[in-house]
N, C-alpha and C positions, 0 to 999 in steps of 0.2 A: 276490953275492946275499945279502939279509938272512937271518940264521940262522933266523927264524921261518917261512921259506918252504920248502916241500917241492918245489914246481915253479914255475918261471917260464917263461912263453912270451912271446917278444918278436917281434911283427910276423911271425907264422908264415904262410907260404903254401906250399901243396903242390899241384903240378901234375903231370899225367902224360898220356901219349898213349895212345889206344886205336885199334884198327884199325876202320875203317868200311867195308871191303870186304865185301860180302855173300858173295862167292864166294872164300873164302880156301882154295882148293885148291892143291896143288902145281903143277898145270897152269896155273892162273891166275897164280901167282906167277912161274913160268918165262916165260910169255908177256909179262908186264909187264916182267920184267927184260930180255928180248930186244928189247923196244920202247923200253927206256930209261925206263920209267915206274916210279915208286916206289909203294909201297903207300900208299893213302890213309889218313890218320889225322886225328884231331881231338884237341885238347887239352882235358882236363877240369881245371877249377879246383876241387879238392875242398875246400880250405881257403883262405880269403882274409884275409890281413892280421889275424890273430887275436893279441891280446895278453891274457894272463891270469896272475894270481898265485894259487897254491893254497897255503894255510897248512898247516903241520904239524898233524895231528889233525883236519883238516876232512874232511867227506864231501860230495863234489861229485857231483851228478846231471846228466847231459846228456840232453836230449830233442831230438827233431826227426824229421821224416819220413825215409823211406828216401831215400838219396842226399844227405842233408844234410851229410855229412862227418864224422859221429860216429866211425865205426870207423877212418877214415883218421887222424883226430886221435889216437885211442887208440894206434894202431900207431906213430905218430910219437913220442908220449910214451914208449912202450916201447922205442924205439930201433930198431924194425924198418924204419921208413920214413923216410928222411932228408928234412929240409925242402928245399924248392926255394929259399925265402928265409926269413930270420929264423933264430931259434934257440930251442932248448928246453934249459933247465938243470934237472937233476933231482938232488935232494939226499937220497939214501937208497937203501936196497935195495928193488928193485921185484919184485913177483910179478904175473903177468898171467894172465888167462883171457879171451882175445879170440875164440876159436872152439873148438868142442868138439873135443877130441883133438888140437889142433895141438901138434906136437912128440912125439906118441906114436909108438912103433914098433909097427905092427900085428902084427908077427910075435912080439912079446914079450908076456909076461903082464901083467896089470894090476899085480901086485906089482913086476915088473921096471921097468915104466914109472913107478911111484911113485918108485923109487930114482933113475931117470934124471932125473925132474922135480926131485927134491931136489938132486941134484948140479948140475943146470943153474942152480938158484937160489942156488948158492954154499954149500950145506951140505956138511959132511964126510960120508964114507961111514958113519961110526959114528953121526953125528947123525941121518941119514935112516933108517938101519936101526932105530934106537931108536923112531922115529915111524911106521914102516911099518905095524905092526899097528893103531895108533890111526887112521891114515888109512884103512886098509882097512875098519875097523869103521865109521867114519863113512860111507863110501861105501855100505855095507850092500848089497852085491851078493848075488844068489842063491847058494846053497851051491856052492862050488867055482870060481866064475867068476873070483875074484881071481887064481887061478893058471892061468887059460886065456888064450890069445892074445886081444888086444883086437880083432882082426879078427872075432872071434865075438860081439862085444858089440852090443847095440842102441844107438841114439843116446842113449837115456835112461841106459844104463849107462855109456857114454862120459862123459856129462855129470856123473854122480855121481862118477866117479873124478877127472875133470879139476878139478871144483870142490873136491873134498876135498884134492887136492894143493895147489891155489892158496892156499886159506885156511889151510892147516896150516904154511906156510913161515914164519909170523910176520914178514911183510915190513914195512918202514917205509911202503911205498906199494903199494897193491893196486889193480890195474886190472881191472875186470870189464865185459865187453861181453855183455849179455843172459844172463849166467851163472845168474841166479836163476830162469830159466825151465826149467832142466834137471830131468829126473826127474818122478816122479809127485807127487801132492798132498802126500803124507807127507814126501817128500824136500824139496819146495819149502819146507814149513814148517820143517823142520830147517835148511835153508840160510838162511832168513830169520832164524832165531834165532841162528845162527852169526854172521851179519852184525851183528846187534845186539851180540853179544859183542865183535866186532872194533871196532865204533864206540865202545863203552865203554872200550876200551883206548887210545883216542886215536890210532889209526892213520890215516894219510891214505888215503882211498879215493875212487876215481872210478868211478862206475857209469853205464853206458849202458843204458837200458831203455825199452821201449815200455809197460811196466807203470807207469803214472803214480803209482799208489798206493805203489809201491816208492820212487819219488823223494821223495814227500812224507813218507813214514814214516821213511826212513832218513837222508835227506840234510839238511845244514844250509845248503847253498847249491845253486843249480842254474843252468844256462845252457841257452839255446835256440839251436840251430844251424839255419840255413836256407840251402840252396844254398851252403854254405861260409862263410857270414857268421854272426857271433855277434849275434843280435838282442837278447837280453836276458840279464842276469846278476844274480841276487839271491836273495831268499827262495824256497824251493821252491814254496810255495802260490801265490805271485804268478806265478811263471814257468809253472807248470802251468795256471793259470787263463788266462793269455795264450795258451798253446799250444792249449788246448782250444777257445778262441774261434776260433782260426785253423782248427782241424780242423772245427768246426761250421759256420762262416760264411765262412771264407777271409779273415779280417781280419788283416793284418800291422801291426806297430807303425808309427806315422806317420813314424818316422825311418829306415825301411828303404829302402835303395837296393841293387838287384842290380848290384853293381859288375862 
């Protein structure tokens, strides 16, 4: 892979099966087994033959309706979800925030979870302990909550700590799925300003967001996913304009085929 690339995606397809039985009870499953019937499933094609290069230092925004394959793609880039076909090559240290509190231990305090998050990101114990107070200060939880079990947190508090950990790891590549929507208005503004700092440091960032202003304000490239297909890839303003046209009048690009 060329040195200027942070991520290369080659002909990526991701498929998985879901259960379509409406009565998924133990009795139903036993009866099916006794009759020699298998559980009925259908195959979902979440991502279809997607190829993409992401350069070091670029900020890529991904837009698309629910079910477009955005989160599936992010999980595959993060190494959580293996490709069905094709491959993903990642060149650099990755930090992810793909869902609020994923990886948190609800029985441990926010402070302890900060340490766990840092260790999981490859930092040494001394490195993360040196940054713990800084991360806790950025999360700006109500007095005393940073040392309380995270099971006592509201979703907004979860989001504050999770975002603070993800952006404080100084990764080469940062993956954010709707992370800038966490917290109240004040914290959202703080998060947005932090993202501007990271962009200025020439880190590679991929953002999934339904907040289209975030895509146009922060990103230098964007792509539009629809039913697993990449419809458009280019300048954020142009991609968002195309996507808004689809949302308003249902118009897809003329070259689109639902494969």
